[in-house]
C-alpha positions, 0 to 999 in steps of 0.5 A: 499499499505504501508504493501504491500511495507513493505512486498516487502522490507523484501522479497527483503532483505531476498532473496537478502541479504542472498547472501551478508551475507553468503558464498554461493556456486557460482550459488545461490550467482549469482541468489539470487540478481536477484531473489530479484528484481523479487520477490518484485514486485510480492509480492507487487501486490499480497498483494495490490490485496488481500487487495483490494479484502478483503475490497470489499463491499457487495451489498446494502440491498433492504430496507435502514436501514435494514440488512435483509428482513421482512418475 
């Protein structure tokens, strides 16, 4: 969850912060502070789901202590 929070914070800062740092045309300057908070939770959820799916465990072997069946 820490990496998801970090990724969301970086995305928020990159999207919303660009409107504060640069002199942008009127429409992007108005939309970027709204897009940052909308993007952050989506990125947070996507990162959490991807980590949970990566660490999903496989099924147990049929014989404890063995990784493959004996032929």
